[in-house]
C-alpha positions as CSV (number, residue, x, y, z in Angstrom):
1,M,4.3,38.6,-12.2
2,P,7.3,36.3,-13.1
3,A,6.9,34.4,-16.3
4,S,7.4,31.1,-14.4
5,S,4.5,31.9,-12.2
6,L,2.3,32.7,-15.2
7,S,3.3,29.5,-16.9
8,A,2.5,27.5,-13.7
9,R,-0.9,29.1,-13.4
10,S,-1.6,28.6,-17.0
11,A,-0.7,24.9,-16.7
12,A,-2.8,24.5,-13.6
13,C,-5.8,26.1,-15.4
14,R,-5.4,23.8,-18.4
15,L,-5.1,20.8,-16.0
16,F,-8.2,21.9,-14.1
17,C,-10.3,22.4,-17.3
18,S,-9.1,19.0,-18.7
19,G,-10.0,17.3,-15.4
20,W,-13.5,18.6,-15.4
21,A,-13.9,17.8,-19.1
22,C,-12.9,14.2,-18.3
23,I,-15.3,14.1,-15.3
24,W,-18.2,15.4,-17.5
25,Q,-17.5,12.8,-20.2
26,A,-17.1,10.0,-17.7
27,A,-20.4,11.0,-16.0
28,R,-22.2,10.9,-19.3
29,L,-20.9,7.4,-20.1
30,V,-21.3,5.9,-16.6
31,R,-24.7,7.4,-15.5
32,P,-27.0,5.7,-18.0
33,R,-25.3,2.4,-17.7
34,F,-25.4,2.5,-13.9
35,L,-29.1,3.6,-13.8
36,A,-30.0,0.8,-16.2
37,A,-28.1,-1.8,-14.2
38,A,-29.7,-0.6,-10.9
39,R,-33.1,-0.7,-12.5
40,R,-32.6,-4.3,-13.8
41,L,-31.3,-5.3,-10.4
42,L,-34.3,-3.9,-8.5
43,L,-36.8,-5.3,-10.9
44,S,-35.4,-8.8,-11.3
45,K,-34.2,-9.5,-7.8
46,P,-36.9,-8.8,-5.2
47,G,-34.8,-10.3,-2.4
48,L,-32.4,-7.4,-2.7
49,E,-34.3,-5.5,0.0
50,R,-33.7,-8.3,2.5
51,L,-29.9,-8.5,1.7
52,F,-29.7,-4.7,2.0
53,G,-31.6,-4.8,5.2
54,T,-29.1,-7.4,6.6
55,L,-26.1,-5.3,5.7
56,V,-27.7,-2.2,7.3
57,S,-28.5,-4.1,10.4
58,L,-24.9,-5.2,10.7
59,L,-23.7,-1.6,10.2
60,L,-26.1,-0.4,12.9
61,L,-25.0,-3.2,15.2
62,A,-21.4,-2.2,14.8
63,L,-22.3,1.4,15.3
64,L,-24.3,0.7,18.5
65,A,-21.6,-1.6,19.8
66,G,-18.9,0.5,18.2
67,C,-17.0,1.4,21.3
68,A,-14.2,-1.0,20.9
69,S,-11.3,-0.1,23.2
70,L,-8.5,1.8,21.5
71,P,-4.9,0.9,22.2
72,N,-3.9,4.5,23.2
73,G,-7.3,5.5,24.5
74,T,-7.9,7.9,21.6
75,A,-8.5,7.3,17.9
76,D,-5.6,7.7,15.4
77,P,-5.9,11.2,13.8
78,N,-5.6,9.4,10.4
79,D,-8.4,7.0,11.3
80,P,-11.3,9.0,12.7
81,L,-13.7,6.0,12.5
82,E,-11.3,3.8,14.4
83,S,-13.7,2.8,17.1
84,Y,-16.3,1.6,14.6
85,N,-13.7,0.1,12.3
86,R,-12.2,-2.0,15.1
87,T,-15.6,-3.3,16.0
88,M,-16.4,-4.2,12.5
89,Y,-12.9,-5.7,12.1
90,H,-13.5,-8.0,15.1
91,I,-17.0,-9.0,13.7
92,N,-15.4,-9.9,10.4
93,E,-12.6,-11.8,12.1
94,Q,-15.2,-13.8,14.1
95,V,-17.1,-14.7,11.0
96,D,-13.8,-15.6,9.2
97,Q,-12.3,-17.7,11.9
98,S,-15.5,-19.6,12.7
99,L,-16.9,-20.1,9.2
100,V,-15.0,-18.7,6.2
101,K,-11.4,-19.8,7.0
102,P,-12.3,-23.5,7.8
103,V,-14.4,-23.8,4.6
104,A,-11.5,-22.2,2.6
105,Q,-9.0,-24.7,4.1
106,G,-11.3,-27.6,3.2
107,Y,-11.7,-26.2,-0.3
108,R,-8.0,-26.0,-0.7
109,A,-7.6,-29.6,0.5
110,I,-10.0,-31.0,-2.1
111,T,-9.2,-28.9,-5.2
112,P,-6.0,-29.0,-7.2
113,D,-3.9,-25.9,-7.8
114,F,-4.7,-25.7,-11.5
115,F,-8.5,-25.6,-10.7
116,R,-8.2,-22.7,-8.3
117,T,-5.9,-20.9,-10.7
118,G,-8.4,-21.3,-13.5
119,V,-11.2,-19.9,-11.2
120,S,-9.0,-17.0,-10.3
121,N,-8.2,-16.3,-13.9
122,F,-11.9,-16.4,-14.9
123,F,-12.9,-13.8,-12.3
124,N,-9.8,-11.6,-12.9
125,N,-10.6,-11.6,-16.6
126,I,-14.1,-10.2,-15.9
127,T,-12.5,-7.5,-13.7
128,D,-10.2,-6.6,-16.5
129,L,-13.2,-5.2,-18.4
130,A,-13.8,-2.6,-15.6
131,T,-10.0,-1.9,-15.8
132,V,-10.4,-0.9,-19.5
133,F,-13.1,1.6,-18.7
134,N,-11.1,3.1,-15.8
135,D,-8.0,3.3,-17.9
136,L,-9.9,5.5,-20.3
137,F,-11.5,7.6,-17.5
138,Q,-8.0,8.3,-16.1
139,G,-6.7,9.3,-19.6
140,K,-4.5,6.2,-19.9
141,G,-5.3,5.6,-23.6
142,T,-2.3,3.4,-24.5
143,Q,-2.8,1.2,-21.4
144,G,-6.5,1.0,-22.1
145,L,-5.9,-0.4,-25.6
146,A,-3.5,-2.9,-24.2
147,D,-5.9,-4.0,-21.4
148,G,-8.7,-4.2,-23.9
149,E,-6.5,-6.5,-26.1
150,R,-5.7,-8.5,-23.1
151,F,-9.4,-9.0,-22.3
152,M,-10.2,-10.1,-25.8
153,I,-7.3,-12.5,-26.0
154,N,-8.0,-14.2,-22.7
155,T,-11.8,-14.3,-23.4
156,T,-11.3,-16.0,-26.7
157,V,-8.0,-17.9,-26.9
158,G,-8.0,-18.3,-23.1
159,L,-11.4,-20.0,-23.0
160,L,-13.4,-17.3,-21.3
161,G,-10.4,-16.3,-19.2
162,L,-9.8,-19.7,-17.6
163,I,-6.3,-19.6,-19.0
164,D,-4.1,-16.4,-18.9
165,V,-2.7,-16.4,-22.4
166,A,-2.1,-12.6,-22.5
167,T,0.5,-12.3,-19.7
168,P,3.1,-14.6,-21.3
169,S,2.4,-12.8,-24.6
170,G,3.6,-9.5,-23.1
171,L,0.3,-8.0,-21.9
172,P,0.5,-7.9,-18.1
173,R,-2.5,-7.5,-15.9
174,H,-3.3,-4.0,-14.6
175,R,-5.8,-3.3,-11.9
176,E,-7.7,0.0,-12.2
177,D,-11.0,0.6,-10.4
178,F,-13.3,3.5,-10.0
179,G,-11.9,4.3,-6.5
180,Q,-8.6,4.9,-8.2
181,T,-10.3,6.9,-10.9
182,M,-11.8,9.3,-8.4
183,A,-8.4,9.6,-6.7
184,V,-6.9,10.6,-10.1
185,W,-9.7,13.1,-10.5
186,G,-8.7,14.8,-7.2
187,W,-10.1,12.7,-4.3
188,D,-6.6,11.7,-3.2
189,S,-7.0,11.0,0.5
190,S,-10.0,9.3,2.0
191,T,-11.1,8.1,5.4
192,Y,-10.4,4.4,6.2
193,L,-13.5,2.3,6.5
194,V,-14.0,-1.4,7.3
195,L,-16.9,-2.9,5.4
196,P,-19.1,-5.8,6.6
197,F,-17.7,-9.1,5.1
198,L,-15.6,-7.1,2.5
199,G,-13.0,-5.8,4.9
200,P,-10.6,-2.9,4.4
201,S,-11.8,0.0,2.2
202,T,-12.2,3.8,2.3
203,V,-15.2,6.0,1.9
204,R,-14.0,6.8,-1.7
205,D,-13.3,3.2,-2.6
206,T,-16.7,2.1,-1.2
207,L,-18.4,4.6,-3.6
208,G,-16.1,3.3,-6.3
209,L,-17.8,-0.1,-6.0
210,V,-20.9,1.6,-7.3
211,G,-19.0,3.0,-10.3
212,D,-17.6,-0.4,-11.2
213,Y,-20.9,-2.3,-10.8
214,P,-22.2,-1.8,-14.4
215,E,-19.2,-3.6,-15.8
216,S,-19.2,-6.4,-13.2
217,L,-20.3,-9.9,-13.7
218,Y,-23.2,-9.5,-11.3
219,A,-24.8,-6.6,-13.2
220,N,-24.9,-8.7,-16.4
221,L,-25.9,-12.2,-15.2
222,H,-29.6,-11.4,-15.6
223,T,-30.5,-14.1,-13.0
224,T,-32.0,-14.2,-9.5
225,L,-30.4,-12.8,-6.4
226,T,-29.9,-16.3,-5.0
227,K,-27.9,-17.3,-8.1
228,D,-25.9,-14.1,-7.8
229,T,-25.1,-14.8,-4.2
230,E,-24.0,-18.3,-5.0
231,V,-21.6,-17.1,-7.7
232,Y,-20.3,-14.4,-5.4
233,A,-19.8,-16.8,-2.5
234,F,-17.8,-19.1,-4.8
235,E,-15.6,-16.2,-5.9
236,A,-15.1,-15.0,-2.3
237,L,-14.3,-18.6,-1.2
238,N,-11.6,-18.9,-3.9
239,T,-10.2,-15.5,-3.1
240,R,-10.1,-16.4,0.6
241,T,-8.3,-19.6,-0.1
242,N,-5.6,-17.7,-2.1
243,L,-5.1,-15.5,1.0
244,L,-4.7,-18.2,3.6
245,G,-0.9,-17.9,3.7
246,A,-1.1,-14.1,4.0
247,T,-3.6,-14.2,6.9
248,N,-1.5,-16.8,8.8
249,L,1.4,-14.4,8.5
250,L,-0.7,-11.5,9.8
251,D,-1.9,-13.5,12.8
252,T,1.6,-14.5,13.8
253,A,3.7,-11.4,12.9
254,A,1.5,-8.4,13.8
255,L,1.3,-7.1,17.4
256,D,-1.8,-5.1,16.4
257,P,-3.4,-6.9,13.3
258,Y,-6.0,-4.2,12.8
259,A,-3.4,-1.4,12.6
260,F,-1.1,-3.5,10.5
261,L,-3.8,-4.3,8.0
262,R,-5.1,-0.7,7.9
263,D,-1.6,0.7,7.2
264,A,-0.8,-2.0,4.6
265,Y,-4.1,-1.4,2.8
266,L,-3.7,2.4,2.7
267,Q,-0.1,2.1,1.5
268,R,-1.1,-0.4,-1.2
269,R,-3.9,1.8,-2.4
270,R,-1.7,4.9,-2.6
271,N,0.9,2.8,-4.6
272,Q,-1.9,1.7,-7.0
273,I,-3.2,5.3,-7.5
274,Y,0.2,6.6,-8.5
275,D,1.1,3.5,-10.5
276,G,3.9,2.4,-8.2
277,H,5.5,5.9,-7.9
278,P,3.7,7.7,-5.1
279,P,5.0,11.1,-4.0
280,P,6.3,11.4,-0.4
281,S,3.4,11.6,2.0
282,P,3.3,14.3,4.8
283,D,4.2,11.5,7.3
284,D,7.4,10.8,5.4
285,E,8.7,14.3,5.5
């Protein structure tokens, strides 16, 4: 066997062993935190069953009604759940157009820019904590240290993250989540999935939400489900307000808004997974 082939196999073997070692260590770190957070959530928030039941009901409704007409009569091979996804997309659009978007427009009209910026900075700073853990899970030690320093500076000097002091100081914000971590571990491609209320995702990224939960604000509030829902609604409203311009562009520029949003989401996630330098996809070749 040629030396180059032996070298390649040896490198692949080392990479495989290193990958499983990282997965094992990550599982040991994440599992107890996740189980403890889930136990606290179920014990302290008895209304969770009702919320879960509502989400399941919406999913069942979409599945039962999930025969949305497809533009070409057949689903895109890269989107096997397209019929369901289009149905859920239209449900989300109806909720957005009739409720969320008008409220977001009113919120923007009565709040100054600096206030909305401060709110965004606060929630982004909390998300930075999950980024630190995912940096380490992905083997990005240097970036993890920088992101940890960023979190500490913005939490202290930046008044609990309301002011982004770190970015002007040379510590830019990175966004790493558990969905990206699973992609780095080997789950590169995943089926596109539209979630109720949350919108574009994939099967992998949906499971990634579970991995990020222990480091989230909502796992550590130690309050009632009602209070959690109020905080989340405020965060979602502020985020939706920041996206008003983008959705207006989507509505006017895209012939098929669903397909445009799907392709944009999958391209963005691939770009995030490879830190801005994705290899050519099979469709590009």
